[in-house]
Wavefront OBJ file of the C-alpha trace (Angstrom):
o trace
v 80.502 -43.077 139.437
v 79.264 -39.507 139.506
v 81.843 -38.190 137.119
v 80.737 -37.192 133.609
v 82.509 -35.813 130.581
v 81.086 -32.982 128.505
v 82.473 -31.135 125.522
v 81.591 -27.664 124.297
v 83.223 -26.539 121.090
v 82.936 -22.977 119.890
v 84.534 -22.003 116.598
v 85.005 -18.250 116.497
v 86.779 -17.778 113.169
v 87.818 -20.416 110.675
v 90.018 -18.615 108.199
v 90.831 -19.566 104.636
v 94.260 -17.942 104.226
v 93.477 -16.802 100.696
v 90.383 -14.776 101.462
v 89.333 -11.793 103.520
v 86.911 -12.182 106.384
v 85.978 -10.727 109.721
v 84.994 -11.998 113.115
v 82.601 -14.870 112.551
v 80.033 -14.605 115.207
v 76.508 -14.452 113.936
v 75.457 -16.861 116.628
v 77.176 -18.458 119.620
v 76.853 -22.222 119.519
v 76.783 -24.324 122.646
v 76.062 -28.022 122.830
v 75.599 -30.450 125.671
v 76.627 -33.859 124.391
v 78.930 -36.825 124.929
v 82.098 -36.685 122.864
v 80.488 -34.567 120.111
v 82.091 -31.521 118.513
v 80.146 -28.874 116.633
v 81.846 -26.231 114.514
v 80.353 -22.972 113.317
v 82.180 -21.388 110.406
v 81.950 -17.959 108.846
v 81.983 -17.969 105.082
v 85.511 -17.150 104.016
v 85.342 -14.294 101.609
v 87.506 -12.161 99.444
v 86.971 -8.445 99.582
v 86.713 -6.487 96.355
v 87.707 -2.868 96.310
v 87.221 -0.733 93.230
v 89.887 1.873 92.785
v 88.451 5.217 91.633
v 90.941 6.958 89.351
v 91.501 8.943 86.788
v 109.478 21.984 79.237
v 110.692 23.337 82.582
v 109.926 26.950 83.317
v 113.086 29.097 83.307
v 113.048 29.708 87.056
v 112.530 26.070 88.023
v 115.476 23.809 88.738
v 114.735 20.085 88.608
v 117.370 17.394 88.836
v 117.433 13.647 89.006
v 117.363 12.533 92.616
v 119.219 9.593 94.055
v 116.821 7.163 95.743
v 116.093 8.217 99.297
v 116.967 5.876 102.077
v 113.881 4.666 103.883
v 113.362 6.034 107.348
v 114.467 3.404 109.863
v 111.645 1.451 111.414
v 111.008 2.108 115.067
v 111.173 -1.653 115.413
v 112.061 -3.830 112.483
v 111.602 -7.134 114.233
v 109.671 -8.574 117.096
v 111.674 -7.177 119.980
v 109.005 -7.109 122.666
v 109.458 -9.594 125.499
v 107.418 -12.733 125.646
v 103.944 -12.009 126.989
v 103.603 -12.899 130.679
v 101.385 -15.696 131.847
v 97.903 -14.504 132.798
v 97.241 -13.488 136.346
v 94.151 -15.681 136.448
v 92.360 -17.308 139.341
v 92.812 -20.956 138.487
v 90.394 -22.098 141.169
v 87.012 -20.435 140.716
v 83.648 -20.686 142.439
v 81.229 -18.889 140.115
v 80.668 -17.775 136.507
v 82.179 -14.310 137.053
v 85.453 -15.714 138.393
v 85.501 -18.279 135.593
v 85.011 -15.517 133.008
v 87.888 -13.541 134.543
v 90.136 -16.565 134.241
v 89.100 -17.300 130.645
v 89.635 -13.703 129.579
v 93.059 -13.596 131.217
v 94.125 -16.549 129.079
v 92.540 -15.266 125.857
v 93.996 -11.762 126.244
v 97.499 -13.165 126.787
v 97.093 -15.311 123.640
v 97.684 -18.516 125.594
v 97.139 -21.660 123.474
v 95.586 -23.685 126.315
v 94.088 -23.251 129.748
v 92.828 -25.329 132.657
v 90.477 -23.921 135.269
v 89.307 -25.690 138.421
v 85.719 -25.031 139.519
v 84.521 -25.763 143.056
v 80.823 -25.714 143.849
v 77.586 -27.334 142.813
v 77.733 -28.652 139.265
v 73.979 -28.915 138.840
v 74.108 -25.979 136.358
v 77.672 -26.462 135.183
v 76.893 -26.198 131.469
v 75.057 -22.894 132.006
v 77.900 -21.604 134.200
v 80.484 -22.382 131.531
v 78.306 -20.847 128.833
v 77.743 -17.691 130.886
v 81.449 -17.407 131.683
v 82.440 -17.812 128.055
v 79.867 -15.285 126.853
v 81.112 -12.784 129.453
v 84.766 -13.321 128.578
v 84.514 -12.971 124.800
v 82.375 -9.822 124.955
v 84.974 -7.865 126.918
v 87.270 -6.920 124.068
v 86.595 -7.133 120.336
v 90.317 -6.780 119.686
v 91.137 -9.985 121.557
v 88.100 -11.874 120.311
v 88.733 -10.783 116.725
v 92.192 -12.359 116.856
v 90.986 -15.794 117.973
v 90.978 -18.015 114.915
v 89.520 -21.134 116.530
v 88.965 -22.440 120.016
v 87.217 -25.141 121.982
v 86.120 -25.674 125.558
v 85.521 -29.002 127.250
v 84.987 -29.908 130.873
v 84.812 -32.849 133.230
v 82.681 -32.693 136.359
v 81.462 -34.492 139.395
v 78.959 -33.368 142.047
v 80.997 -30.526 143.549
v 83.990 -30.011 141.258
v 84.673 -29.504 137.579
v 87.737 -29.008 135.414
v 87.401 -26.735 132.389
v 89.901 -27.153 129.553
v 90.435 -24.622 126.765
v 92.357 -25.012 123.541
v 92.658 -22.109 121.134
v 94.652 -20.725 118.215
v 95.137 -17.102 117.243
v 95.931 -14.911 114.261
v 99.155 -13.831 115.956
v 101.594 -15.216 118.511
v 102.010 -13.872 122.064
v 105.255 -12.174 120.987
v 103.517 -10.588 118.002
v 100.716 -9.392 120.271
v 103.307 -7.856 122.612
v 104.983 -6.171 119.623
v 101.680 -4.591 118.599
v 100.986 -3.404 122.135
v 104.404 -1.779 122.510
v 104.367 -0.086 119.117
v 100.784 1.146 119.362
v 101.639 2.799 122.654
v 104.433 4.717 120.898
v 102.195 5.733 117.977
v 99.375 6.823 120.277
v 101.813 8.836 122.398
v 102.984 10.739 119.299
v 99.358 11.490 118.346
v 98.503 12.652 121.856
v 101.422 15.099 121.833
v 99.615 17.081 119.130
v 96.699 17.993 121.451
v 94.081 16.935 118.892
v 90.328 16.898 119.381
v 88.452 13.607 119.027
v 87.648 14.053 115.325
v 91.300 14.763 114.602
v 92.321 11.678 116.594
v 90.040 9.462 114.506
v 91.437 11.043 111.359
v 95.011 10.485 112.601
v 94.243 6.770 113.048
v 92.674 6.531 109.594
v 95.593 8.370 107.983
v 98.266 6.345 109.776
v 96.788 3.002 108.748
v 96.001 4.008 105.163
v 99.336 5.742 104.542
v 101.384 2.856 105.953
v 99.480 -0.142 104.603
v 98.945 -1.794 101.234
v 95.920 -4.064 100.886
v 97.242 -7.587 100.239
v 96.937 -11.154 101.433
v 100.520 -11.934 100.367
v 102.141 -11.558 103.792
v 104.477 -13.617 105.936
v 102.172 -13.595 108.958
v 98.399 -13.756 108.916
v 97.045 -10.867 106.809
v 94.014 -10.850 109.124
v 95.977 -9.678 112.178
v 96.822 -6.241 113.531
v 100.441 -7.404 113.793
v 100.819 -7.925 110.054
v 99.245 -4.565 109.193
v 101.570 -2.824 111.656
v 104.811 -4.771 111.164
v 104.607 -5.785 107.497
v 102.609 -2.767 106.276
v 100.147 -5.067 104.530
v 97.015 -7.030 105.269
v 93.277 -7.310 104.701
v 90.173 -5.740 106.206
v 90.180 -7.683 109.474
v 93.728 -6.580 110.264
v 92.950 -2.967 109.314
v 89.866 -2.876 111.549
v 91.490 -4.611 114.531
v 94.491 -2.270 114.455
v 92.154 0.736 114.221
v 90.114 -0.643 117.124
v 93.140 -0.866 119.410
v 94.506 2.556 118.429
v 91.134 4.268 118.900
v 90.601 2.658 122.295
v 93.996 3.829 123.506
v 93.167 7.347 122.315
v 90.028 7.308 124.446
v 87.601 6.951 121.528
v 84.720 4.534 122.107
v 84.699 2.074 119.234
v 83.185 -1.192 118.044
v 84.394 -3.813 115.606
v 81.799 -4.646 112.934
v 81.503 -7.779 110.861
v 79.310 -7.539 107.794
v 79.305 -7.973 104.047
v 79.934 -6.215 100.781
v 77.640 -8.017 98.393
v 78.003 -11.657 99.354
v 81.526 -11.246 100.624
v 82.609 -10.808 104.232
v 84.070 -7.548 105.446
v 85.133 -5.872 108.710
v 85.263 -2.225 109.789
v 84.666 -0.002 112.848
v 82.095 2.186 114.521
v 83.316 5.228 116.478
v 81.435 7.438 118.922
v 81.857 11.225 118.815
v 79.785 13.655 120.875
v 77.227 10.971 121.637
v 76.765 9.930 117.982
v 78.020 6.786 116.264
v 79.728 6.822 112.856
v 81.155 4.150 110.556
v 84.879 4.117 109.793
v 86.207 1.798 107.101
v 89.974 2.236 106.882
v 90.237 -0.558 104.303
v 87.959 1.194 101.849
v 89.726 4.500 102.497
v 92.907 2.860 101.170
v 93.109 2.874 97.330
v 93.809 -0.422 95.567
v 96.264 -0.742 93.932
v 98.181 1.189 96.559
v 98.855 4.819 95.651
v 101.677 6.599 97.431
v 100.377 9.535 99.446
v 96.705 8.832 98.733
v 94.355 8.859 101.723
v 90.624 8.769 101.182
v 87.702 9.786 103.373
v 84.706 8.355 101.498
v 84.218 5.928 104.411
v 85.207 8.287 107.218
v 82.531 9.111 109.829
v 79.681 7.741 107.738
v 76.017 7.327 108.687
v 74.046 4.065 108.325
v 72.130 5.148 105.225
v 75.280 6.087 103.316
v 77.145 2.985 104.475
v 74.256 0.712 103.498
v 74.674 1.659 99.834
v 77.444 -0.931 99.555
v 77.824 -2.513 103.023
v 75.447 -4.771 104.940
v 75.517 -5.862 108.583
v 73.161 -7.169 111.283
v 71.874 -3.764 112.347
v 70.352 -4.876 115.645
v 73.761 -6.087 116.833
v 75.244 -2.583 116.707
v 74.247 0.968 117.703
v 72.573 3.139 115.073
v 74.607 5.738 113.185
v 72.228 8.448 111.984
v 74.262 11.665 112.034
v 75.466 13.151 108.725
v 77.470 15.886 110.430
v 80.777 14.939 108.821
v 79.617 14.061 105.310
v 81.715 16.943 103.970
v 84.773 14.695 104.353
v 83.527 12.127 101.859
v 84.574 13.934 98.655
v 88.248 14.138 99.636
v 91.122 12.466 97.806
v 94.862 13.332 98.032
v 94.439 15.711 101.005
v 97.075 18.288 101.954
v 96.345 20.112 105.206
v 97.477 23.689 105.790
v 96.388 24.918 109.210
v 92.604 24.493 109.427
v 92.225 24.035 105.673
v 92.431 20.840 103.639
v 93.257 21.107 99.933
v 92.085 18.073 98.012
v 90.990 16.436 94.798
v 87.168 16.412 94.781
v 85.923 12.982 93.676
v 82.444 14.357 92.920
v 83.698 17.158 90.628
v 86.041 15.405 88.219
v 88.904 15.527 90.765
v 89.244 19.314 90.562
v 91.229 21.160 93.216
v 89.145 22.186 96.241
v 89.637 23.598 99.725
v 87.746 22.479 102.848
v 87.556 24.821 105.851
v 87.620 22.542 108.892
v 86.157 25.236 111.135
v 82.998 25.658 109.073
v 82.805 22.436 107.088
v 82.443 24.530 103.911
v 84.223 23.704 100.660
v 85.122 25.788 97.622
v 86.833 25.159 94.287
v 90.372 26.576 94.031
v 91.131 25.651 90.427
v 89.447 24.110 87.392
v 92.487 21.863 87.031
v 92.141 18.187 87.940
v 94.628 17.643 90.759
v 96.268 14.568 92.274
v 99.318 13.969 94.523
v 98.781 17.328 96.251
v 101.451 18.640 98.651
v 102.117 21.993 100.297
v 105.422 23.835 100.861
v 106.477 27.443 101.445
v 103.207 29.081 100.453
v 102.558 26.946 97.374
v 100.462 23.885 96.571
v 102.128 21.452 94.160
v 100.171 18.771 92.303
v 99.970 16.570 89.216
v 97.720 18.433 86.790
v 95.527 15.833 85.081
v 93.859 18.531 82.986
v 97.241 19.054 81.341
v 99.079 15.753 80.869
v 99.651 15.154 84.609
v 102.307 17.890 84.435
v 103.813 19.227 87.648
v 101.923 22.392 88.612
v 101.981 24.880 91.466
v 99.310 27.277 92.739
v 98.782 29.590 95.714
v 96.260 28.405 98.343
v 93.993 31.317 97.352
v 93.879 30.026 93.746
v 96.280 32.574 92.277
v 99.544 32.130 90.362
v 98.825 28.705 88.832
v 101.863 27.657 86.785
v 102.944 24.468 84.984
v 106.531 23.512 85.882
v 107.295 20.653 83.501
v 105.928 18.774 80.508
v 106.118 15.199 81.805
v 103.695 12.784 83.407
v 104.424 13.437 87.100
v 103.283 11.577 90.197
v 104.180 10.557 93.763
v 104.942 14.067 95.054
v 106.380 14.557 98.520
v 108.430 17.175 100.349
v 111.574 16.463 102.348
v 114.568 18.493 103.550
v 113.800 21.562 101.436
v 113.151 19.646 98.212
v 110.046 18.646 96.309
v 110.438 15.037 95.164
v 108.387 13.494 92.371
v 108.520 10.738 89.772
v 108.537 11.099 85.976
v 110.807 8.624 84.182
v 112.626 8.324 87.499
v 112.835 10.002 90.878
v 113.583 13.724 90.582
v 113.788 16.643 92.960
v 113.389 20.397 92.854
v 114.741 22.860 95.402
v 112.011 24.811 97.162
l 1 2 3 4 5 6 7 8 9 10 11 12 13 14 15 16 17 18 19 20 21 22 23 24 25 26 27 28 29 30 31 32 33 34 35 36 37 38 39 40 41 42 43 44 45 46 47 48 49 50 51 52 53 54
l 55 56 57 58 59 60 61 62 63 64 65 66 67 68 69 70 71 72 73 74 75 76 77 78 79 80 81 82 83 84 85 86 87 88 89 90 91 92 93 94 95 96 97 98 99 100 101 102 103 104 105 106 107 108 109 110 111 112 113 114 115 116 117 118 119 120 121 122 123 124 125 126 127 128 129 130 131 132 133 134 135 136 137 138 139 140 141 142 143 144 145 146 147 148 149 150 151 152 153 154 155 156 157 158 159 160 161 162 163 164 165 166 167 168 169 170 171 172 173 174 175 176 177 178 179 180 181 182 183 184 185 186 187 188 189 190 191 192 193 194 195 196 197 198 199 200 201 202 203 204 205 206 207 208 209 210 211 212 213 214 215 216 217 218 219 220 221 222 223 224 225 226 227 228 229 230 231 232 233 234 235 236 237 238 239 240 241 242 243 244 245 246 247 248 249 250 251 252 253 254 255 256 257 258 259 260 261 262 263 264 265 266 267 268 269 270 271 272 273 274 275 276 277 278 279 280 281 282 283 284 285 286 287 288 289 290 291 292 293 294 295 296 297 298 299 300 301 302 303 304 305 306 307 308 309 310 311 312 313 314 315 316 317 318 319 320 321 322 323 324 325 326 327 328 329 330 331 332 333 334 335 336 337 338 339 340 341 342 343 344 345 346 347 348 349 350 351 352 353 354 355 356 357 358 359 360 361 362 363 364 365 366 367 368 369 370 371 372 373 374 375 376 377 378 379 380 381 382 383 384 385 386 387 388 389 390 391 392 393 394 395 396 397 398 399 400 401 402 403 404 405 406 407 408 409 410 411 412 413 414 415 416 417 418 419 420 421 422 423 424 425 426 427 428 429 430 431
């Protein structure tokens, strides 16, 4: 009998549900053996993020506000149709066709596949290896969502059958939900006619503003689905969602797996004007979650800055040497007004600053320590941490600074002509 049985098992990610990790591929493992299975596992790790923190005037009218109803979700459940079966060539004759078939199954989140190969099997193990390597390198988003998979094949002289079995961080329906909703989000961003830097910032801001870092989720916290649908997750989910959004916005991006200390972590690289930059949406999101807080300390970062607290296999990724956008890294609680961003400067005791986006130049607006900054009708409003976190307003040019209450105030936001904020409860002030 000419027929033989061979098994190749490749473990891409083996996830401990308690801990945070990224895509576990330091090395691809292939084995030619009889009935043997070899597993390669990434160390499951838990990410640590250090959170960096710190009488009405007569013409002000503040009243207790009834709780606002949450804006309805665009989709509050998985409403996308079941993902279609892959349009794969089930009978293949070379490694390229085999790779096409494998990728079609992986990208549709199919749990199994069977591919028929016709041709000389003298190099069958190399053909399968080449096909697999080709398939998994096509899309980090797909590959990053594979939790575990194996490939085995049976062959004779001129035919072989390749069997795949895989599991994912999300179901086909969840994957379809993400695809549908990302298209809607991307369309709303594209309507604003943003440049590439602004698109990357829009992705960062959307993920940070809508997500709380947690592993206490119903679905896998490592998936883009959970970050998008449940507004929670861990670094892998953050980075995979960012990867998909950036790609759809036409931004070249890569998904990075590395470490913080001895613990696994995942983030992105983005390419702007021919230069690569690091983007870590997870570390731009304060922990514990702070309403309205978006950071930029890990926004468009060069290798040298990133290497202060992140490590990765540098030769596996393009170099990021430009420091062009380092002026973003001091920003906390940003409020944009035209081409100016007003923010709490993390390098100057959280004092109120303004960044001119046209020039990249910053200047101090006030000696007051400001958080929860918002803008409305010609005024900046903020919690004044130089004076008891009292509600304060100031003109964008630094004039007219005035304290409006004598209570610890936080969580400012503007809606329907009112400034909302929290003291001993939710309150509002007509603007």
